[in-house]
Backbone and ligand atoms as CSV (ligand in chain L), in Angstrom:
chain,resi,resn,atom,element,x,y,z
A,1,UNK,N,N,45.315,-46.782,77.417
A,1,UNK,CA,C,43.974,-47.071,76.891
A,1,UNK,C,C,43.579,-46.002,75.868
A,2,UNK,N,N,42.993,-46.416,74.754
A,2,UNK,CA,C,42.584,-45.458,73.716
A,2,UNK,C,C,41.459,-44.568,74.248
A,3,UNK,N,N,41.471,-43.332,73.757
A,3,UNK,CA,C,40.447,-42.374,74.180
A,3,UNK,C,C,39.566,-42.012,73.001
A,4,UNK,N,N,38.269,-41.928,73.254
A,4,UNK,CA,C,37.367,-41.460,72.202
A,4,UNK,C,C,36.564,-40.264,72.708
A,5,UNK,N,N,36.142,-39.451,71.754
A,5,UNK,CA,C,35.184,-38.378,72.024
A,5,UNK,C,C,33.979,-38.657,71.142
A,6,UNK,N,N,32.780,-38.549,71.709
A,6,UNK,CA,C,31.544,-38.816,70.969
A,6,UNK,C,C,30.789,-37.507,70.766
A,7,UNK,N,N,30.360,-37.263,69.537
A,7,UNK,CA,C,29.590,-36.048,69.222
A,7,UNK,C,C,28.129,-36.430,68.975
A,8,UNK,N,N,27.222,-35.704,69.623
A,8,UNK,CA,C,25.788,-35.971,69.469
A,8,UNK,C,C,25.031,-34.662,69.206
A,9,UNK,N,N,23.810,-34.829,68.692
A,9,UNK,CA,C,22.918,-33.664,68.534
A,9,UNK,C,C,21.601,-33.837,69.270
A,10,UNK,N,N,21.280,-35.060,69.697
A,10,UNK,CA,C,19.941,-35.273,70.252
A,10,UNK,C,C,19.893,-36.412,71.243
A,11,UNK,N,N,19.057,-37.389,70.908
A,11,UNK,CA,C,18.724,-38.512,71.778
A,11,UNK,C,C,19.954,-39.243,72.306
A,12,UNK,N,N,20.892,-39.527,71.435
A,12,UNK,CA,C,22.134,-40.157,71.890
A,12,UNK,C,C,22.034,-41.634,72.208
A,13,UNK,N,N,21.104,-42.343,71.567
A,13,UNK,CA,C,20.985,-43.772,71.899
A,13,UNK,C,C,22.187,-44.574,71.407
A,14,UNK,N,N,22.820,-44.158,70.324
A,14,UNK,CA,C,24.036,-44.857,69.877
A,14,UNK,C,C,25.189,-44.598,70.840
A,15,UNK,N,N,25.300,-43.369,71.322
A,15,UNK,CA,C,26.309,-43.056,72.341
A,15,UNK,C,C,26.075,-43.926,73.569
A,16,UNK,N,N,24.801,-44.042,73.971
A,16,UNK,CA,C,24.456,-44.860,75.138
A,16,UNK,C,C,24.852,-46.323,74.916
A,17,UNK,N,N,24.627,-46.823,73.707
A,17,UNK,CA,C,24.995,-48.216,73.406
A,17,UNK,C,C,26.507,-48.400,73.538
A,18,UNK,N,N,27.275,-47.394,73.119
A,18,UNK,CA,C,28.740,-47.487,73.235
A,18,UNK,C,C,29.145,-47.471,74.715
A,19,UNK,N,N,28.498,-46.606,75.501
A,19,UNK,CA,C,28.806,-46.555,76.944
A,19,UNK,C,C,28.479,-47.896,77.585
A,20,UNK,N,N,27.287,-48.421,77.278
A,20,UNK,CA,C,26.827,-49.656,77.942
A,20,UNK,C,C,27.621,-50.881,77.514
A,21,UNK,N,N,28.281,-50.803,76.364
A,21,UNK,CA,C,29.076,-51.950,75.892
A,21,UNK,C,C,30.340,-52.138,76.732
A,22,UNK,N,N,30.650,-51.140,77.573
A,22,UNK,CA,C,31.822,-51.233,78.466
A,22,UNK,C,C,33.057,-51.734,77.709
A,23,UNK,N,N,33.385,-51.006,76.671
A,23,UNK,CA,C,34.515,-51.360,75.816
A,23,UNK,C,C,35.827,-50.993,76.519
A,24,UNK,N,N,36.908,-51.651,76.128
A,24,UNK,CA,C,38.197,-51.318,76.753
A,24,UNK,C,C,38.770,-50.026,76.177
A,25,UNK,N,N,38.080,-48.939,76.411
A,25,UNK,CA,C,38.534,-47.621,75.980
A,25,UNK,C,C,37.953,-46.581,76.931
A,26,UNK,N,N,38.485,-45.374,76.861
A,26,UNK,CA,C,37.994,-44.319,77.741
A,26,UNK,C,C,37.186,-43.326,76.922
A,27,UNK,N,N,35.960,-43.087,77.361
A,27,UNK,CA,C,35.147,-42.055,76.704
A,27,UNK,C,C,35.525,-40.738,77.374
A,28,UNK,N,N,36.396,-39.982,76.687
A,28,UNK,CA,C,36.961,-38.775,77.307
A,28,UNK,C,C,35.903,-37.694,77.447
A,29,UNK,N,N,34.966,-37.637,76.492
A,29,UNK,CA,C,33.914,-36.620,76.564
A,29,UNK,C,C,32.811,-36.932,75.572
A,30,UNK,N,N,31.624,-36.434,75.898
A,30,UNK,CA,C,30.505,-36.398,74.955
A,30,UNK,C,C,30.226,-34.919,74.698
A,31,UNK,N,N,30.269,-34.542,73.428
A,31,UNK,CA,C,30.096,-33.126,73.070
A,31,UNK,C,C,28.834,-32.991,72.222
A,32,UNK,N,N,28.001,-32.011,72.573
A,32,UNK,CA,C,26.783,-31.754,71.807
A,32,UNK,C,C,26.838,-30.386,71.160
A,33,UNK,N,N,26.093,-30.232,70.072
A,33,UNK,CA,C,26.015,-28.897,69.445
A,33,UNK,C,C,24.733,-28.178,69.841
A,34,UNK,N,N,23.944,-28.830,70.747
A,34,UNK,CA,C,22.723,-28.205,71.250
A,34,UNK,C,C,22.710,-28.392,72.758
A,35,UNK,N,N,22.519,-27.297,73.526
A,35,UNK,CA,C,22.548,-27.420,74.991
A,35,UNK,C,C,21.500,-28.402,75.507
A,36,UNK,N,N,20.385,-28.570,74.778
A,36,UNK,CA,C,19.307,-29.435,75.267
A,36,UNK,C,C,19.360,-30.842,74.664
A,37,UNK,N,N,20.455,-31.216,74.033
A,37,UNK,CA,C,20.572,-32.587,73.492
A,37,UNK,C,C,20.362,-33.583,74.637
A,38,UNK,N,N,19.346,-34.436,74.497
A,38,UNK,CA,C,18.963,-35.308,75.629
A,38,UNK,C,C,20.105,-36.223,76.075
A,39,UNK,N,N,20.903,-36.642,75.147
A,39,UNK,CA,C,21.998,-37.560,75.476
A,39,UNK,C,C,23.009,-36.978,76.448
A,40,UNK,N,N,23.106,-35.661,76.522
A,40,UNK,CA,C,24.093,-35.046,77.422
A,40,UNK,C,C,23.771,-35.368,78.879
A,41,UNK,N,N,22.487,-35.379,79.212
A,41,UNK,CA,C,22.082,-35.667,80.595
A,41,UNK,C,C,22.459,-37.104,80.949
A,42,UNK,N,N,22.254,-38.016,80.008
A,42,UNK,CA,C,22.626,-39.417,80.259
A,42,UNK,C,C,24.133,-39.519,80.513
A,43,UNK,N,N,24.928,-38.866,79.642
A,43,UNK,CA,C,26.387,-38.953,79.782
A,43,UNK,C,C,26.839,-38.386,81.130
A,44,UNK,N,N,26.258,-37.239,81.509
A,44,UNK,CA,C,26.599,-36.630,82.802
A,44,UNK,C,C,26.293,-37.588,83.944
A,45,UNK,N,N,25.125,-38.230,83.857
A,45,UNK,CA,C,24.721,-39.158,84.916
A,45,UNK,C,C,25.679,-40.346,85.013
A,46,UNK,N,N,26.358,-40.648,83.915
A,46,UNK,CA,C,27.349,-41.737,83.932
A,46,UNK,C,C,28.718,-41.247,84.394
A,47,UNK,N,N,28.822,-39.963,84.699
A,47,UNK,CA,C,30.103,-39.420,85.145
A,47,UNK,C,C,31.067,-39.130,84.008
A,48,UNK,N,N,30.532,-39.028,82.794
A,48,UNK,CA,C,31.378,-38.721,81.629
A,48,UNK,C,C,31.398,-37.203,81.446
A,49,UNK,N,N,32.563,-36.655,81.122
A,49,UNK,CA,C,32.667,-35.208,80.879
A,49,UNK,C,C,31.798,-34.849,79.674
A,50,UNK,N,N,31.084,-33.744,79.764
A,50,UNK,CA,C,30.281,-33.281,78.634
A,50,UNK,C,C,30.640,-31.836,78.328
A,51,UNK,N,N,30.384,-31.448,77.096
A,51,UNK,CA,C,30.605,-30.068,76.679
A,51,UNK,C,C,29.589,-29.742,75.599
A,52,UNK,N,N,29.294,-28.454,75.472
A,52,UNK,CA,C,28.399,-27.988,74.409
A,52,UNK,C,C,29.153,-26.966,73.578
A,53,UNK,N,N,29.166,-27.199,72.265
A,53,UNK,CA,C,29.656,-26.175,71.331
A,53,UNK,C,C,28.449,-25.848,70.450
A,54,UNK,N,N,27.780,-24.778,70.810
A,54,UNK,CA,C,26.532,-24.411,70.129
A,54,UNK,C,C,26.868,-23.836,68.747
A,55,UNK,N,N,26.230,-24.391,67.723
A,55,UNK,CA,C,26.551,-23.909,66.364
A,55,UNK,C,C,25.925,-22.544,66.092
A,56,UNK,N,N,24.890,-22.184,66.848
A,56,UNK,CA,C,24.091,-21.014,66.455
A,56,UNK,C,C,24.820,-19.668,66.506
A,57,UNK,N,N,25.688,-19.411,67.497
A,57,UNK,CA,C,26.343,-18.087,67.498
A,57,UNK,C,C,27.403,-17.918,66.405
A,58,UNK,N,N,27.736,-18.984,65.692
A,58,UNK,CA,C,28.837,-18.903,64.733
A,58,UNK,C,C,28.320,-18.506,63.356
A,59,UNK,N,N,28.975,-17.509,62.764
A,59,UNK,CA,C,28.497,-16.953,61.499
A,59,UNK,C,C,28.725,-17.919,60.337
A,60,UNK,N,N,29.760,-18.714,60.431
A,60,UNK,CA,C,30.069,-19.617,59.317
A,60,UNK,C,C,30.292,-21.030,59.844
A,61,UNK,N,N,30.169,-21.980,58.924
A,61,UNK,CA,C,30.445,-23.381,59.251
A,61,UNK,C,C,31.896,-23.524,59.722
A,62,UNK,N,N,32.811,-22.821,59.062
A,62,UNK,CA,C,34.234,-22.937,59.395
A,62,UNK,C,C,34.503,-22.427,60.817
A,63,UNK,N,N,33.804,-21.349,61.200
A,63,UNK,CA,C,34.011,-20.788,62.550
A,63,UNK,C,C,33.521,-21.780,63.603
A,64,UNK,N,N,32.361,-22.382,63.357
A,64,UNK,CA,C,31.833,-23.402,64.285
A,64,UNK,C,C,32.788,-24.591,64.354
A,65,UNK,N,N,33.222,-25.055,63.197
A,65,UNK,CA,C,34.092,-26.237,63.162
A,65,UNK,C,C,35.410,-25.978,63.885
A,66,UNK,N,N,35.929,-24.748,63.761
A,66,UNK,CA,C,37.190,-24.416,64.435
A,66,UNK,C,C,37.012,-24.487,65.951
A,67,UNK,N,N,35.884,-23.974,66.435
A,67,UNK,CA,C,35.592,-24.016,67.875
A,67,UNK,C,C,35.403,-25.469,68.343
A,68,UNK,N,N,34.707,-26.235,67.513
A,68,UNK,CA,C,34.477,-27.655,67.843
A,68,UNK,C,C,35.814,-28.406,67.890
A,69,UNK,N,N,36.689,-28.132,66.954
A,69,UNK,CA,C,38.014,-28.780,66.930
A,69,UNK,C,C,38.792,-28.458,68.205
A,70,UNK,N,N,38.746,-27.180,68.621
A,70,UNK,CA,C,39.459,-26.794,69.848
A,70,UNK,C,C,38.931,-27.597,71.035
A,71,UNK,N,N,37.613,-27.716,71.095
A,71,UNK,CA,C,36.984,-28.449,72.205
A,71,UNK,C,C,37.389,-29.922,72.162
A,72,UNK,N,N,37.297,-30.534,70.993
A,72,UNK,CA,C,37.645,-31.969,70.862
A,72,UNK,C,C,39.116,-32.185,71.193
A,73,UNK,N,N,39.985,-31.359,70.624
A,73,UNK,CA,C,41.424,-31.597,70.742
A,73,UNK,C,C,41.924,-31.419,72.169
A,74,UNK,N,N,41.155,-30.679,72.984
A,74,UNK,CA,C,41.524,-30.551,74.399
A,74,UNK,C,C,41.505,-31.917,75.090
A,75,UNK,N,N,40.741,-32.870,74.543
A,75,UNK,CA,C,40.658,-34.223,75.118
A,75,UNK,C,C,41.631,-35.185,74.446
A,76,UNK,N,N,42.340,-34.729,73.413
A,76,UNK,CA,C,43.339,-35.541,72.691
A,76,UNK,C,C,42.839,-36.956,72.374
A,77,UNK,N,N,41.701,-37.079,71.681
A,77,UNK,CA,C,41.170,-38.415,71.427
A,77,UNK,C,C,41.919,-39.150,70.311
A,78,UNK,N,N,41.921,-40.489,70.404
A,78,UNK,CA,C,42.435,-41.323,69.308
A,78,UNK,C,C,41.394,-41.445,68.206
A,79,UNK,N,N,40.118,-41.345,68.585
A,79,UNK,CA,C,39.026,-41.538,67.627
A,79,UNK,C,C,37.886,-40.581,67.981
A,80,UNK,N,N,37.299,-39.971,66.962
A,80,UNK,CA,C,36.134,-39.096,67.145
A,80,UNK,C,C,34.936,-39.818,66.526
A,81,UNK,N,N,33.883,-39.963,67.332
A,81,UNK,CA,C,32.753,-40.809,66.967
A,81,UNK,C,C,31.508,-39.933,66.788
A,82,UNK,N,N,31.002,-39.858,65.560
A,82,UNK,CA,C,29.773,-39.095,65.299
A,82,UNK,C,C,28.591,-40.024,65.555
A,83,UNK,N,N,27.733,-39.650,66.496
A,83,UNK,CA,C,26.605,-40.514,66.856
A,83,UNK,C,C,25.328,-39.671,66.809
A,84,UNK,N,N,24.782,-39.569,65.606
A,84,UNK,CA,C,23.613,-38.715,65.441
A,84,UNK,C,C,23.990,-37.248,65.546
A,85,UNK,N,N,25.150,-36.911,65.016
A,85,UNK,CA,C,25.604,-35.515,65.023
A,85,UNK,C,C,25.140,-34.893,63.708
A,86,UNK,N,N,24.167,-33.988,63.821
A,86,UNK,CA,C,23.417,-33.578,62.631
A,86,UNK,C,C,23.939,-32.281,62.001
A,87,UNK,N,N,25.234,-32.124,61.992
A,87,UNK,CA,C,25.838,-30.978,61.300
A,87,UNK,C,C,26.751,-31.496,60.201
A,88,UNK,N,N,26.690,-30.847,59.048
A,88,UNK,CA,C,27.643,-31.169,57.991
A,88,UNK,C,C,28.971,-30.518,58.366
A,89,UNK,N,N,30.043,-31.281,58.260
A,89,UNK,CA,C,31.355,-30.804,58.708
A,89,UNK,C,C,32.182,-30.340,57.517
A,90,UNK,N,N,32.946,-29.268,57.731
A,90,UNK,CA,C,33.749,-28.692,56.644
A,90,UNK,C,C,34.892,-29.639,56.271
A,91,UNK,N,N,35.413,-29.418,55.076
A,91,UNK,CA,C,36.515,-30.255,54.607
A,91,UNK,C,C,37.722,-30.143,55.553
A,92,UNK,N,N,37.978,-28.931,56.036
A,92,UNK,CA,C,39.112,-28.728,56.945
A,92,UNK,C,C,38.974,-29.572,58.202
A,93,UNK,N,N,37.759,-29.633,58.739
A,93,UNK,CA,C,37.508,-30.433,59.941
A,93,UNK,C,C,37.749,-31.907,59.640
A,94,UNK,N,N,37.153,-32.365,58.548
A,94,UNK,CA,C,37.238,-33.789,58.205
A,94,UNK,C,C,38.697,-34.189,57.960
A,95,UNK,N,N,39.449,-33.349,57.281
A,95,UNK,CA,C,40.845,-33.693,56.992
A,95,UNK,C,C,41.690,-33.663,58.265
A,96,UNK,N,N,41.353,-32.755,59.180
A,96,UNK,CA,C,42.074,-32.682,60.463
A,96,UNK,C,C,41.990,-34.020,61.208
A,97,UNK,N,N,40.830,-34.699,61.092
A,97,UNK,CA,C,40.627,-35.979,61.797
A,97,UNK,C,C,40.710,-37.180,60.845
A,98,UNK,N,N,41.383,-36.991,59.738
A,98,UNK,CA,C,41.450,-38.045,58.722
A,98,UNK,C,C,41.904,-39.382,59.322
A,99,UNK,N,N,41.120,-40.443,59.087
A,99,UNK,CA,C,41.478,-41.771,59.583
A,99,UNK,C,C,41.101,-42.004,61.032
A,100,UNK,N,N,40.568,-40.979,61.710
A,100,UNK,CA,C,40.158,-41.181,63.120
A,100,UNK,C,C,38.817,-40.511,63.401
A,101,UNK,N,N,37.959,-40.499,62.372
A,101,UNK,CA,C,36.614,-39.919,62.482
A,101,UNK,C,C,35.633,-40.896,61.847
A,102,UNK,N,N,34.703,-41.411,62.653
A,102,UNK,CA,C,33.734,-42.380,62.117
A,102,UNK,C,C,32.306,-41.900,62.368
A,103,UNK,N,N,31.403,-42.435,61.550
A,103,UNK,CA,C,29.992,-42.029,61.597
A,103,UNK,C,C,29.129,-43.272,61.466
A,104,UNK,N,N,27.907,-43.182,61.988
A,104,UNK,CA,C,26.924,-44.239,61.732
A,104,UNK,C,C,25.794,-43.650,60.920
A,105,UNK,N,N,25.373,-44.394,59.908
A,105,UNK,CA,C,24.341,-43.905,58.991
A,105,UNK,C,C,23.257,-44.977,58.851
A,106,UNK,N,N,21.978,-44.565,58.904
A,106,UNK,CA,C,20.899,-45.552,58.891
A,106,UNK,C,C,20.491,-46.000,57.485
A,107,UNK,N,N,21.435,-46.529,56.738
A,107,UNK,CA,C,21.134,-47.220,55.467
A,107,UNK,C,C,22.349,-48.063,55.120
A,108,UNK,N,N,22.174,-48.918,54.132
A,108,UNK,CA,C,23.305,-49.685,53.622
A,108,UNK,C,C,23.987,-48.824,52.561
A,109,UNK,N,N,24.924,-48.000,52.992
A,109,UNK,CA,C,25.650,-47.155,52.025
A,109,UNK,C,C,26.354,-48.052,51.008
A,110,UNK,N,N,26.476,-47.653,49.733
A,110,UNK,CA,C,26.225,-46.307,49.247
A,110,UNK,C,C,24.759,-46.004,48.919
A,111,UNK,N,N,23.822,-46.893,49.244
A,111,UNK,CA,C,22.414,-46.572,49.031
A,111,UNK,C,C,21.938,-45.558,50.072
A,112,UNK,N,N,21.123,-44.639,49.661
A,112,UNK,CA,C,20.426,-43.696,50.538
A,112,UNK,C,C,21.330,-42.886,51.470
A,113,UNK,N,N,22.293,-42.161,50.923
A,113,UNK,CA,C,22.970,-41.160,51.758
A,113,UNK,C,C,21.963,-40.057,52.096
A,114,UNK,N,N,22.268,-39.214,53.066
A,114,UNK,CA,C,21.375,-38.087,53.374
A,114,UNK,C,C,20.295,-38.458,54.367
A,115,UNK,N,N,19.192,-37.704,54.315
A,115,UNK,CA,C,18.136,-37.798,55.333
A,115,UNK,C,C,16.987,-38.714,54.881
A,116,UNK,N,N,16.058,-38.987,55.786
A,116,UNK,CA,C,14.825,-39.748,55.509
A,116,UNK,C,C,15.129,-41.088,54.834
A,117,UNK,N,N,16.139,-41.769,55.339
A,117,UNK,CA,C,16.602,-43.003,54.681
A,117,UNK,C,C,15.546,-44.116,54.706
A,118,UNK,N,N,14.774,-44.199,55.799
A,118,UNK,CA,C,13.822,-45.312,55.924
A,118,UNK,C,C,12.648,-45.107,54.971
A,119,UNK,N,N,12.128,-43.885,54.905
A,119,UNK,CA,C,11.047,-43.594,53.956
A,119,UNK,C,C,11.513,-43.843,52.527
A,120,UNK,N,N,12.724,-43.410,52.220
A,120,UNK,CA,C,13.223,-43.573,50.853
A,120,UNK,C,C,13.463,-45.048,50.525
A,121,UNK,N,N,13.901,-45.821,51.495
A,121,UNK,CA,C,14.104,-47.258,51.261
A,121,UNK,C,C,12.759,-47.930,50.961
A,122,UNK,N,N,11.718,-47.551,51.712
A,122,UNK,CA,C,10.387,-48.121,51.461
A,122,UNK,C,C,9.879,-47.705,50.080
A,123,UNK,N,N,10.064,-46.436,49.745
A,123,UNK,CA,C,9.603,-45.951,48.432
A,123,UNK,C,C,10.330,-46.664,47.292
A,124,UNK,N,N,11.606,-46.976,47.504
A,124,UNK,CA,C,12.382,-47.655,46.454
A,124,UNK,C,C,12.031,-49.137,46.371
A,125,UNK,N,N,11.373,-49.649,47.422
A,125,UNK,CA,C,10.953,-51.049,47.409
A,125,UNK,C,C,12.071,-52.036,47.701
A,126,UNK,N,N,13.149,-51.563,48.356
A,126,UNK,CA,C,14.232,-52.510,48.661
A,126,UNK,C,C,13.735,-53.558,49.656
A,127,UNK,N,N,14.250,-54.744,49.536
A,127,UNK,CA,C,13.866,-55.832,50.447
A,127,UNK,C,C,14.828,-55.954,51.613
A,128,UNK,N,N,16.029,-55.417,51.436
A,128,UNK,CA,C,17.046,-55.434,52.496
A,128,UNK,C,C,17.491,-53.993,52.730
A,129,UNK,N,N,17.381,-53.557,53.967
A,129,UNK,CA,C,17.818,-52.217,54.365
A,129,UNK,C,C,18.853,-52.424,55.468
A,130,UNK,N,N,19.253,-51.379,56.175
A,130,UNK,CA,C,20.209,-51.607,57.240
A,130,UNK,C,C,20.937,-50.358,57.658
A,131,UNK,N,N,22.155,-50.534,58.168
A,131,UNK,CA,C,22.938,-49.416,58.683
A,131,UNK,C,C,24.422,-49.671,58.442
A,132,UNK,N,N,25.163,-48.586,58.484
A,132,UNK,CA,C,26.585,-48.611,58.104
A,132,UNK,C,C,27.401,-47.763,59.065
A,133,UNK,N,N,28.528,-48.287,59.496
A,133,UNK,CA,C,29.550,-47.460,60.153
A,133,UNK,C,C,30.661,-47.248,59.137
A,134,UNK,N,N,31.051,-45.975,58.955
A,134,UNK,CA,C,32.075,-45.677,57.950
A,134,UNK,C,C,33.005,-44.576,58.437
A,135,UNK,N,N,34.218,-44.587,57.894
A,135,UNK,CA,C,35.123,-43.456,58.114
A,135,UNK,C,C,34.578,-42.254,57.369
A,136,UNK,N,N,34.754,-41.088,57.952
A,136,UNK,CA,C,34.219,-39.860,57.351
A,136,UNK,C,C,35.265,-39.255,56.420
A,137,UNK,N,N,34.806,-38.941,55.216
A,137,UNK,CA,C,35.627,-38.234,54.234
A,137,UNK,C,C,34.851,-36.968,53.863
A,138,UNK,N,N,35.460,-36.068,53.072
A,138,UNK,CA,C,34.771,-34.792,52.811
A,138,UNK,C,C,33.421,-34.933,52.105
A,139,UNK,N,N,33.151,-36.044,51.434
A,139,UNK,CA,C,31.847,-36.225,50.792
A,139,UNK,C,C,30.894,-36.850,51.818
A,140,UNK,N,N,29.773,-36.177,52.080
A,140,UNK,CA,C,28.860,-36.608,53.146
A,140,UNK,C,C,28.350,-38.032,52.901
A,141,UNK,N,N,28.399,-38.861,53.951
A,141,UNK,CA,C,27.900,-40.242,53.916
A,141,UNK,C,C,28.613,-41.110,52.875
A,142,UNK,N,N,29.880,-40.800,52.645
A,142,UNK,CA,C,30.738,-41.682,51.852
A,142,UNK,C,C,31.904,-42.099,52.745
A,143,UNK,N,N,32.900,-42.719,52.178
A,143,UNK,CA,C,34.080,-43.069,52.966
A,143,UNK,C,C,34.109,-44.550,53.267
A,144,UNK,N,N,35.301,-45.075,53.541
A,144,UNK,CA,C,35.489,-46.516,53.726
A,144,UNK,C,C,34.549,-47.100,54.782
A,145,UNK,N,N,33.935,-48.213,54.414
A,145,UNK,CA,C,32.954,-48.867,55.290
A,145,UNK,C,C,33.668,-49.757,56.296
A,146,UNK,N,N,33.279,-49.640,57.566
A,146,UNK,CA,C,33.872,-50.437,58.641
A,146,UNK,C,C,33.019,-51.676,58.887
A,147,UNK,N,N,31.721,-51.486,59.056
A,147,UNK,CA,C,30.823,-52.614,59.332
A,147,UNK,C,C,29.415,-52.213,58.914
A,148,UNK,N,N,28.635,-53.211,58.488
A,148,UNK,CA,C,27.233,-52.971,58.131
A,148,UNK,C,C,26.373,-54.062,58.764
A,149,UNK,N,N,25.095,-53.764,58.974
A,149,UNK,CA,C,24.121,-54.780,59.371
A,149,UNK,C,C,22.924,-54.670,58.442
A,150,UNK,N,N,22.443,-55.817,57.999
A,150,UNK,CA,C,21.296,-55.869,57.101
A,150,UNK,C,C,20.012,-56.083,57.906
A,151,UNK,N,N,18.956,-55.428,57.475
A,151,UNK,CA,C,17.646,-55.561,58.131
A,151,UNK,C,C,16.609,-55.858,57.042
A,152,UNK,N,N,16.010,-57.051,57.044
A,152,UNK,CA,C,14.986,-57.345,56.031
A,152,UNK,C,C,13.784,-56.408,56.181
A,153,UNK,N,N,13.259,-55.939,55.052
A,153,UNK,CA,C,12.073,-55.076,55.062
A,153,UNK,C,C,10.842,-55.986,55.057
A,154,UNK,N,N,9.880,-55.671,55.929
A,154,UNK,CA,C,8.645,-56.458,55.986
A,154,UNK,C,C,7.557,-55.742,55.189
A,155,UNK,N,N,6.603,-56.530,54.674
A,155,UNK,CA,C,5.606,-55.956,53.757
A,155,UNK,C,C,4.753,-54.886,54.439
A,156,UNK,N,N,4.586,-54.986,55.759
A,156,UNK,CA,C,3.748,-54.009,56.467
A,156,UNK,C,C,4.587,-52.925,57.160
A,157,UNK,N,N,5.866,-52.820,56.815
A,157,UNK,CA,C,6.714,-51.830,57.479
A,157,UNK,C,C,6.262,-50.403,57.185
A,158,UNK,N,N,6.352,-49.553,58.213
A,158,UNK,CA,C,6.280,-48.106,58.034
A,158,UNK,C,C,7.702,-47.580,58.248
A,159,UNK,N,N,7.921,-46.317,57.929
A,159,UNK,CA,C,9.250,-45.742,58.169
A,159,UNK,C,C,9.623,-45.887,59.641
A,160,UNK,N,N,8.607,-45.759,60.523
A,160,UNK,CA,C,8.876,-45.836,61.962
A,160,UNK,C,C,9.263,-47.261,62.382
A,161,UNK,N,N,8.506,-48.253,61.910
A,161,UNK,CA,C,8.804,-49.633,62.331
A,161,UNK,C,C,10.161,-50.073,61.790
A,162,UNK,N,N,10.448,-49.663,60.560
A,162,UNK,CA,C,11.736,-50.012,59.967
A,162,UNK,C,C,12.874,-49.306,60.711
A,163,UNK,N,N,12.667,-48.036,61.025
A,163,UNK,CA,C,13.686,-47.271,61.759
A,163,UNK,C,C,13.998,-47.935,63.100
A,164,UNK,N,N,12.962,-48.437,63.758
A,164,UNK,CA,C,13.169,-49.047,65.083
A,164,UNK,C,C,14.025,-50.308,64.967
A,165,UNK,N,N,13.771,-51.122,63.930
A,165,UNK,CA,C,14.584,-52.344,63.791
A,165,UNK,C,C,16.005,-52.021,63.344
A,166,UNK,N,N,16.138,-50.998,62.493
A,166,UNK,CA,C,17.495,-50.591,62.083
A,166,UNK,C,C,18.261,-50.064,63.301
A,167,UNK,N,N,17.571,-49.286,64.136
A,167,UNK,CA,C,18.242,-48.695,65.309
A,167,UNK,C,C,18.788,-49.791,66.234
A,168,UNK,N,N,18.017,-50.875,66.386
A,168,UNK,CA,C,18.516,-51.994,67.213
A,168,UNK,C,C,19.848,-52.506,66.672
A,169,UNK,N,N,19.941,-52.574,65.355
A,169,UNK,CA,C,21.189,-53.042,64.733
A,169,UNK,C,C,22.297,-52.005,64.872
A,170,UNK,N,N,21.933,-50.721,64.779
A,170,UNK,CA,C,22.938,-49.674,64.985
A,170,UNK,C,C,23.612,-49.860,66.349
A,171,UNK,N,N,22.771,-50.174,67.344
A,171,UNK,CA,C,23.292,-50.318,68.708
A,171,UNK,C,C,24.215,-51.520,68.844
A,172,UNK,N,N,24.117,-52.480,67.914
A,172,UNK,CA,C,25.040,-53.617,67.916
A,172,UNK,C,C,26.346,-53.268,67.205
A,173,UNK,N,N,26.216,-52.646,66.020
A,173,UNK,CA,C,27.427,-52.522,65.189
A,173,UNK,C,C,28.310,-51.345,65.582
A,174,UNK,N,N,27.730,-50.311,66.239
A,174,UNK,CA,C,28.621,-49.177,66.547
A,174,UNK,C,C,29.645,-49.556,67.618
A,175,UNK,N,N,29.227,-50.193,68.723
A,175,UNK,CA,C,30.248,-50.641,69.672
A,175,UNK,C,C,31.230,-51.634,69.032
A,176,UNK,N,N,30.711,-52.491,68.148
A,176,UNK,CA,C,31.585,-53.470,67.477
A,176,UNK,C,C,32.647,-52.735,66.638
A,177,UNK,N,N,32.215,-51.709,65.919
A,177,UNK,CA,C,33.157,-50.950,65.079
A,177,UNK,C,C,34.222,-50.292,65.946
L,1,LIG,C1,C,20.727,-42.691,64.118
L,1,LIG,O1,O,19.728,-43.304,63.349
L,1,LIG,C2,C,21.990,-42.528,63.325
L,1,LIG,O2,O,22.198,-43.557,62.403
L,1,LIG,C3,C,21.746,-41.231,62.598
L,1,LIG,O3,O,21.067,-40.423,63.509
L,1,LIG,C4,C,20.361,-41.254,64.450
L,1,LIG,C5,C,20.833,-40.841,65.801
L,1,LIG,O4,O,20.145,-41.512,66.835
L,1,LIG,N1,N,23.006,-40.688,62.122
L,1,LIG,P1,P,20.699,-41.450,68.320
L,1,LIG,O5,O,20.855,-39.963,68.662
L,1,LIG,O6,O,21.991,-42.186,68.372
L,1,LIG,O7,O,19.638,-42.082,69.161
């Protein structure tokens, strides 16, 4: 059975959606970069191994990434799944996992890479917004697209209401990917 490791920084609702989808794979571990990432408690309660690699004690991005790689590789995963993992990863890290590192992003890439995607989509006046699962390459929020879901923008949408509908779609497409 294929093994995956999921990386989170916070809430972990996408990780939870993957767990609840009961896919034919083994979630070898959920790793957070913050000891208080809420998703870690959920994973523990499900009996999934968890680990924390705190970015703060590391002087450089490369030092943190090296420690994170050691932690991930101890589980020998076939696929590394970024699920709301809010750290930019070094080129060395990304190349180490080339072809087996995926991310979910709350926009229809290549539109709106980066942060505050829902506010920016509203400001741009797009009528169709959505989310994307893509392979990770050294350029942030780029890389081959695996699956996308479109979410129509409503005239009375706020960033929050739009984010909530996009998140529902994220929870569908990440397990599918
Ligand atoms: C999601 O919107 C995801 O697309 C983005 O960060 C958010 C994480 O949410 N990369 P959660 O932690 O999965 O609930």
